[in-house]
N, C-alpha and C positions, 0 to 999 in steps of 0.2 A: 477369407474372413473366418476367424475362429468362432466356435459356437457361442462363447460368452458374448462376443461383440455382435453376433447375429441376433441373439435374443434381445440384447439392448436396442439394436437398430429396429428390430421388428416391433418391440414395445413402443418406441417413439413414433414409428410410422402409423401404427394402429391408434395410438392416443391422439395423434394430430388429425387423423382422417375424419372428414365429415360425411363421406360416402364410402361404401365398401371398397376395399382395395383388392384388385384381382390377383390371383396367384401368379400370373405372368409378370405383373409389375413387381411383386415381392421377390420373385426369382431374380429379376434384373437388379433390384436394389441390394439384395443380399448376396448376389453372386453365387447362387447355389442351385441345386436341382429342384424339380417339383416335389420329389419325395422328401427332400430335406426341409422344404417349406412346411409341408404337412407335419413332419415330426416336430419342428420347432413350435408350430401353432399348438400342437397337442401338449407339448411340455409347458408352454406358457399358460394354457388353459387348465390342465390337470394338476401340474406340480406347483405352479406359482399362483393358481387361483385367479388368473386374469379373466375379465369378463368378455372373452372372445365370442362373437356371434357371426353367423354367416355360413356360406357353403362355397364349394369349389367353383360353382358357376357364376353366382352373383358377386362373390368376393367376401372378404372378411373385414371386420372392424370391431371396436369395443362397443359394448352396450352403452348408449348415450347416458342412461340413468346412473351407470356405475363408473364411467370413464374418469370423471373428475376425482373420484375418491380413491382410485386404484393407483398404486405405485409399486414398482419392483421392490421386493424386500432387500434390505441391506444397501450397500454402496455399489451401484451399477454404473460404471463409466467405461467409455471405450479407451483404447490404448493411448490415443493422442491426449485425451483429457487427463488420464493418469500420469502421462509423461509431464504434462504442464503442471499438474498438482505436485508431483515429486520435485520438479525444478523449483517451484514456488516455496515448498517446504525447505529445501536446501538453502535458498536465498535468505529466508527468514532466520533459519537456525545459524547460518554462518555470518550473516551481516550483524547479528546481535553479539558477536564476540564469544559465542559459545554459551551465552546466558540462557537461551531457550532450548539448547540441544537436548537436555534430559527430558524436558516437558514434551518436546516434539518427537522424541525417539519412537514412541508407540505408533504415531501417525506414519512415520517413515516406514516402519516395519510392516504396517498394514498395507500401505500402498505397494511396497515391494512384493508382498505376498500376492496381491491381486494381479500385479503385472506378471509374476511367475506363473500364476494359474492360467493366464491367457497365452503365455508363450511356451508352455510345456516345461517349466522349470528353469528357464534361462536366467542368468544373473544380470541385473541391470547395473551398468557402470556409473554409479552416482558420483564417483570421483571425477567424472568428466564435466561436472557442474562446478565451475570455478568462481568463487565469490571473494573479492578482495575489498575489505572495508577500508575506508579512508579516515584515518586518525580517530577511531572510536576510543572513548574514555572508559576507564575502569568503572565498573558498576557493581554495587552490592545486590546480589540476587534476592536476598530477603527483602530489602527495601523495594526493589522493582516489583516483586510479587504483591506486596502489600499495597503499593500505589495502584497497580493494575486492578487488584481486587476491589479497592475502594471506588475506582472509577466505574467499574462494571456493576458493583453492588450498591452504588449510590449512597455511600457513607462518608461522613466528614473525616478528615485526617488532621492529625497534629504531628508536627515534626520540627526538627531544628534545620535551619538552612544557612549555609555559609556562601554568601555571594562571591563570585570570582572577582568582580570589579572592585569591591571594598575589603574582601576577606572578613567581613563582619558576620558573626553568627547571631541569628535571631530565631525565636520560637514562633511558628506560624500555625494557625488553625484555618483550614480551608475547606471549601466544598469543591471536590474534584469535578471537572467538566469533561476533559478529554486527555488521553495520553497520546503523545505525538512522537513519531520517529522521524527525525530531521537530520540529514547529513550524518548518518550512522550513529546518532546519539538520541537518547530518549528525554522527552520533556513532559512536564505535567502542566496543563492549562487548568487553572483553578480560580475560584472566587475567594479572595483573601478577606476573611471576616473582620480582622482588625483594621485593615486599610480600606475596606468597603470598595474594593476594585478588583478587576481581573488581572491576574499575573501569570507569567510562565516561569516554571522552575525547572532547572536542570536536575534530572533525577539523580545523577551521580553526586550532586552536592547536598542531597537530603540525607539526614541521619536521625537516629532516635525516633523513628516513625511509629505512630500508634493510631489504629483505626478506632474511631469513636462510635458510640451507639446512635448518635444523632444522624438523621437523614441529611444527605447533601442538598443544598439549595440548587435547584435546577434553573439555569438561565436559558433564555430563548436562543435557538440556534442562529437566528439572524443577528442577534446581538453579539454572539460569540464570533461569527464570521466578520462582522463589522469591526470588532476590536482586534481580533487575532489574525485576520487575513486581509486587512484593508491596505496595508502597506508592506514594504519590503522587509524580509527577515523574520526570524522566529519571535523576537521580542519587539514586535512592530508597533501596535497601537494604531489609533486613527491616523490616516495619511495627512501630512501637513503640506505636501507639495509633490511635484514631479521632477525627477532627475532625467536629464537627457545625456546619453553617453554615445559617442561615435567610435566604432571599432574599425580597424584597418581592414582592407579587402581580404587579407590573409585570415585574420581572426573571424571575419564575417562568416566563413564557411562553418564554423562551430557555433557562434553566437546565434545565428539565424534559426538554428534548430533547437536552441535551449529555451527552457521555460523558467524565466526568472520570477515572474509573478502572473497571477491569473488575469490581471487587467493590463498587462504590458502592451505597448504599441511598438511595432518595429517595421522598418522599411529599408530597402536597399537604396543607396544614393547613386547618382549617375556615374560616379567614378569607381563604383564597386564596394565602397565602404558601407557599413551597416549602422543605422541610427536606431537606438533602443531607448524607449521612454518607460520608466517605472515609477509608481507612487512610492513615497518613502516617508518615514517618520523619524526614526533614529538613523544616524549616519554611519555608525561604526561598521556594521556588517556589510552595508552597501559599498563603502570605501574599500574594505578588505577584498571584496570580490572584484571590483573594478581594477584595483592595483595588481591583482593576480595576473592580469593581462599585460602588465608593464607598458611598454611603448606602443602596444597595439590598441590601447584604449585611451580615450580622452573625455573627461567630463566637460560638457559644454554649458549646461545650465543645471541648477541655479548658480550664480556667481559665488555664493558662500560655500557651497559644496565643492566647487572648483578650487577655491582657495585652500580649503581643508586638504584636498588631495595634493596640492602644490606643497603645502607645509609638511605633510607626511613624507613626500618624496625627497624634499630638501633635508629632512631629519635623517632619513635612511641614507642619503648620500653622504652626510657628514660622518657617518660611522666609518667610511672608507677614506676619510681625509687624514686619519691619524698616522 
């Protein structure tokens, strides 16, 4: 164990200890000699001003009166934690289509320097973290930054919005509630003041954005969850019913491990097929995901949703009759 990690581990052990920790136990946990334990304790106490108390016979711990207030200065993480943080940073930077790369570059540099300090200057192969986004849409960085800033700064927003379903452009004034990353794209959940209702907006369809001086109207978290997470899909709304989908035994190997909704219900059938039940409001997104499985998925209930799927499949088939 490198010294950086030993100091970090020693700090955590002493901070968690309710009784003095013996030198023998510290040797075992840190994997070092008795002399090294004493040197690390001295460095922790004298250089980092840690409230170390005790002696070699009874053991060591932090002064209970000072323990809660003391933390190591700067960012002290072990190698595994830094590796996980670096991977997470790469995931966020690359899954955003490069949008956040410049903003996150200082963080990546800092993490890499900390890793190099622990490993004696070795380079970390960040190119071995491979992130492939699935159909991300083009996004205006200026718009994204203003939207994110308004969400966190709790300020109202005014913007033009062109809906994909109608291609109609409207001017909206909203109180941002949350910014959501969903299927490799960003959405703004907001209270629309003109419509007096919660709405979700695709950030890539927002333009001419302006942050207002007025404070955003805050909605209760429970109300947000009830409206935005009650049923299937990003533009969900309150659930109107439950859909039952049966997947083939082959598809069941994947679907059984997938999380379609927080309230979903799933079970294997005796013949190996998998039955999935999810609450839904709008049908479009749910139908798209079910039809993605082709012949390996069948909507059983409700009858109306089943007929919609049949109509879409017939329409798709007609494209090949020409």
